[in-house]
C-alpha positions as CSV (number, residue, x, y, z in Angstrom):
1,M,33.2,9.9,-23.5
2,D,34.4,12.6,-21.5
3,L,35.3,10.9,-17.9
4,E,36.0,13.5,-15.3
5,L,38.1,11.5,-12.1
6,E,38.1,13.0,-9.0
7,W,41.6,13.4,-7.4
8,P,42.2,12.1,-4.6
9,P,39.6,9.0,-5.1
10,Q,36.8,8.6,-2.7
11,M,36.6,5.2,-0.9
12,V,33.4,3.4,-1.9
13,E,33.4,1.0,0.8
14,K,35.4,0.5,4.1
15,S,38.1,-1.7,4.6
16,L,37.2,-4.9,6.5
17,V,40.6,-4.2,7.8
18,D,39.2,-1.0,9.5
19,D,36.0,-2.8,10.7
20,V,38.1,-5.4,12.7
21,Q,40.3,-2.5,14.1
22,K,37.4,-1.0,15.9
23,E,35.5,-4.0,16.9
24,E,38.8,-5.5,18.6
25,P,41.2,-2.5,19.0
26,N,44.4,-5.0,20.2
27,L,44.4,-6.2,17.3
28,P,47.5,-5.7,15.4
29,R,46.6,-4.3,11.9
30,K,48.9,-6.5,10.1
31,F,49.3,-9.8,10.7
32,I,53.0,-10.2,10.6
33,L,55.6,-11.7,12.8
34,S,57.3,-8.4,14.6
35,R,60.7,-7.9,14.8
36,S,61.3,-9.0,18.3
37,F,60.2,-12.8,17.6
38,R,63.2,-13.2,15.1
39,L,66.9,-13.9,16.5
40,R,69.3,-11.9,16.5
41,P,72.7,-12.5,14.9
42,F,74.5,-12.4,18.4
43,E,71.6,-15.0,19.0
44,F,72.5,-17.3,16.4
45,K,76.2,-17.8,17.5
46,R,74.9,-19.5,21.3
47,P,74.7,-22.9,21.8
48,M,71.7,-24.8,20.7
49,T,71.1,-28.4,22.7
50,H,68.2,-29.9,20.6
51,K,67.8,-30.9,17.2
52,V,64.6,-32.2,14.8
53,H,64.9,-33.4,10.9
54,T,62.6,-33.3,8.0
55,K,63.1,-34.1,4.5
56,H,63.9,-30.5,3.4
57,L,64.8,-28.7,6.7
58,M,66.2,-29.1,9.8
59,A,65.4,-27.2,13.0
60,I,67.8,-26.6,15.8
61,Y,66.5,-25.3,19.0
62,R,67.4,-24.1,23.1
63,L,64.5,-24.5,25.2
64,A,63.9,-22.5,28.3
65,E,64.3,-19.0,26.9
66,P,62.2,-16.4,28.0
67,S,60.2,-16.2,24.8
68,S,60.0,-18.2,21.3
69,K,62.2,-16.4,18.6
70,I,63.0,-17.8,15.0
71,G,65.8,-17.7,12.8
72,I,66.5,-18.6,9.5
73,S,69.4,-19.6,7.5
74,L,69.3,-20.8,4.1
75,S,72.4,-20.8,2.1
76,K,72.8,-19.9,-1.6
77,R,74.6,-23.6,-2.2
78,K,71.4,-25.4,-0.5
79,V,69.0,-23.0,-2.6
80,P,70.9,-21.0,-5.0
81,L,68.0,-18.8,-6.6
82,S,66.8,-15.4,-4.4
83,V,63.1,-15.8,-5.0
84,T,62.9,-19.2,-3.6
85,R,64.7,-18.4,-0.7
86,N,62.6,-15.8,0.3
87,R,59.6,-17.6,-0.2
88,I,60.8,-20.5,2.3
89,K,61.6,-17.5,4.4
90,R,58.2,-16.1,4.5
91,Q,56.6,-19.4,4.7
92,A,58.6,-20.2,8.0
93,K,57.7,-16.9,9.7
94,E,54.2,-17.1,8.5
95,S,54.0,-21.0,10.0
96,F,55.9,-20.4,13.5
97,R,53.4,-17.2,13.8
98,Y,50.7,-19.4,13.2
99,H,52.0,-22.1,15.6
100,Q,53.4,-20.0,18.3
101,R,51.2,-20.9,20.6
102,P,51.5,-24.1,21.0
103,L,55.2,-24.4,21.0
104,P,57.5,-24.1,24.0
105,N,59.5,-20.7,24.8
106,A,62.5,-21.7,22.4
107,H,64.9,-20.1,20.5
108,I,64.3,-22.2,17.4
109,L,66.8,-21.9,14.1
110,I,65.4,-23.3,10.8
111,V,68.3,-24.4,8.5
112,A,67.9,-25.8,5.1
113,T,69.2,-29.4,4.3
114,K,70.9,-30.3,0.5
115,N,67.8,-31.0,-1.1
116,T,65.3,-28.0,0.1
117,N,66.0,-26.5,-3.5
118,Q,63.6,-29.0,-5.1
119,A,60.5,-28.9,-2.7
120,S,57.4,-27.2,-3.5
121,R,55.4,-25.3,-1.5
122,D,53.4,-27.6,0.0
123,E,56.2,-30.0,0.8
124,I,57.8,-27.0,2.5
125,N,54.3,-26.9,4.6
126,Q,54.3,-30.1,5.4
127,C,57.5,-30.0,6.6
128,L,57.2,-26.7,8.8
129,K,54.3,-28.2,10.4
130,S,56.3,-31.6,11.0
131,L,59.0,-29.7,12.6
132,W,56.6,-27.7,15.2
133,K,55.0,-31.2,16.4
134,K,58.3,-32.8,16.8
135,I,59.0,-29.7,19.2
136,I,56.5,-29.5,21.2
137,H,56.1,-33.8,21.1
138,S,60.1,-33.2,22.7
139,A,59.6,-30.4,25.2
């Protein structure tokens, strides 16, 4: 059986993203949290005024900012495996992006607590939802 392959390969059908992009051109091509919504290192140092806790995470935040931003601080001591640290960071960014509209304008810093390392994905997601609810109700 002799197969001849074309190079470059031809697209068989259009991508769903391309169809959505044509229908609604203002949507971002990738659904990611842009850098403008992330805290910079010098913004970490400015004093935060409010604090909320859950079992695995803590949020320290400052209200009355021009826009909502998020910073994530997960130390090696609290979460030793880099794979776990990166997973929690991805989950926090995605959750923030999803809950950004109802949140008040604030700079929010997410910090790991001592038992974050043993938390599952579902537990982290529940903690993040709980943090967002507490921030919304306290504002």
